N, C-alpha and C positions, 0 to 999 in steps of 0.2 A: 106722248112721248114716252112717260114710263113705261108701257105695252112694248113700244121699242127698244128702249134702251134695256128693259130685262130680257126679249128675244136674244139681242147682241152679244148679252152677257153668257147665258147659254149657250148659244151657238160659237163662240169662242172656248170654253172649258169644254164643252163639248170634242173639239179637235185636238183639244191638246192631251185628252183622254189617249191611252193608249188601248189598242184594241185588245181583248183577251183572247190567249188560243183556246180554237174550240177540238172540242174532241175528236174531230176530224182529221183536223192538222198532227195526232201523234198515231206513229205508225207503231205498232204492235209487231215483238219479234215472234211471238206465236198467241193469238188470241184464244186459247185456251187455259194459258196460265189464269194464279190467280196473283201475280207478284212478278215485273220486270226491273230489273238494276242492274246499275253500272259495275265498275272494278269496287271491289272487296275482298272479304276475307272472315274467317268463319273460324274461331277454335270451340275445342274441347276438353276439358280436366275430369281425371279421376282420382277422386283423393287427394288432391294438387298435383297430379301430375300429368302432363298432357297425354293428351287418347287422337287426338290429331288437328292440324293444325293445318284450314283450305286459306289459300291465296287466289281468287280470279279478274277476268275482267268483263265480265257479264252473267247474270244470273237468271234462271226464270224456276220459278216455283207453283209447284200441283199441288193441287185439294186431298190427292193421294200416300201426298207423304216427298214424291219425288221432287227433286231441285236441279238443274239441269246447269251445266257453267260451259263457259266459253272462254279458253286461255287460261288451262289452274295450274295448282301447283301445290302440290297435297304432301303435306311433312306428317309422320305416321315412325310412332315408338320403336326401337330397335332394342333388342337384348343390350342386357351392361348400360343402362342408359343411352346407348345409341339412336342415332335417328337415321331414317332414309326417306328419299325425296321424291312421289312420282310425278312428272309433266305429262300432258296432252295436250292436244288441240280443244277436246274438248272431256264431259264426263259426266254421267248420271249420278246423282249421288238419289238413295231411299236408307230414310230415317221412319223408326215406330212413330206411328201418332202422336203415343204420351211420352213421348222421349224426344223431339223434333230436335237437339243436338246430338244424338247418338248418329253413329255412321253405322249400318247395317249391313252396305251394299256400293259399293262403286263401279260403275261401267265406265271404261275410258277407252277413247276412238283416236286413232289420227296422231303418228309420231310421238306414243308411248316408251317414255324413260325413268329406268328406277337409278336410281345413284345415289348410293350409301356413304356416308363418313367416311368412310376409308378406301375409298378408288373402285369400287366396284359399281361398273353402269355395264345396265342392263338393254337392251332396245327391241321395239317390237309395235308392230300397228297395232296391236289392239289388248286390253287386257283385262281383268276383272278384280277386286278388289274384296276380300270376306272381312268384314270388321269383325265379327262375334272368334270364328276362326284364325284369325291374322294372317290370311294366305292370298296372296296376289298369285290370279294365274291366267296364264298367256295360254289364249289358243294355236297361233298359227308360229310364222316364221321368228325365229329370236337370236341375236347377236350380243355377246358380252365380251368385256375389254374387261381386266385390271391388273396395272402394272405391267409386265411382260409377258402376263396370259391374256390369252383372246377365244373365244370357242362360237358356235352355232351349234343350233339344234331347229327340231319340229317341239311346240309346246312345252313349257315352263313353270313351275310353282317357285313360288318365295315364300318361306315361314320366317318370318318376323321374329317370332318366339326362337325358334330353332336357330334362328340367323342361316336359314340353308339353302341355296337354290338348284335344283334337279332340274336338269334339260331333259325331257321324257322320251325325245325318239331324234335316230339320226346325228346322236352327239358326237363332237367334234372338238378338241382341247390343242391350242398351238401353242408352247411356252419358247419365246424368243430367248437369244442368248445372252449370257452376261456378259460383263464388261472384257471377261478374257478369254471368253466362245463358247464357255461350258452351261451345263443344265440345260438344252433345250430339253424339248417333250415334243412329238405328234403320235396325236391317240387318238383313234374313235371306239366309240359303245352306241350297241343299243341307246341306253342310257346314262348319265352322269351325274352327279351329286359331288356338290360343292359347298362345303363350311368354313364357310371364310376365317370363322372367330376361331373353330379348333383347328384351321389349317390343316385340310387334307381336303380327298376327290375318290369319290368310289366310281368305280366303272362295270358297270351289267350288261352283262350280253353282248356277241358277239365281240 
């Protein structure tokens, strides 16, 4: 009787115990990654000042220091305490092995958009950011808008330290009329530079 009763207790206890998930139940996005996680954020400061602030929907990290993110928003400091934000569908960030919190290079792909705090918006398909130089480089077609001004080109750079956007080829800039109907501009050039903080535009070539 004791043996039968003990067997019944053990049987019922095992039935109530939830089945632990096995490793085969977990679907990995990339078997080569050493770490995978969901939504989160990462911040880095240099002498109390923001170096970068990254938000993402998904993250994968690798042994060589690379980190790939899905659905990213990267906030970076600009001149005079301002900031600009770069969003993209995906991004790959590289950090030095001895300083994993630092940002060396960021490669951005899919619906890349740079937005400054005073209304400049730059849109492209792909871009890369050099953390040491503080320069965002766009290799292909690019468009921009700011208030009444809009423009386009092929290839561009944005220097966060100098706060200057350069259209590197086939630059075209258009300024819509103001409330009185004046102030229109329609210009084209081989290259064009826009220094938004210093309020000037420079056209070069043709």
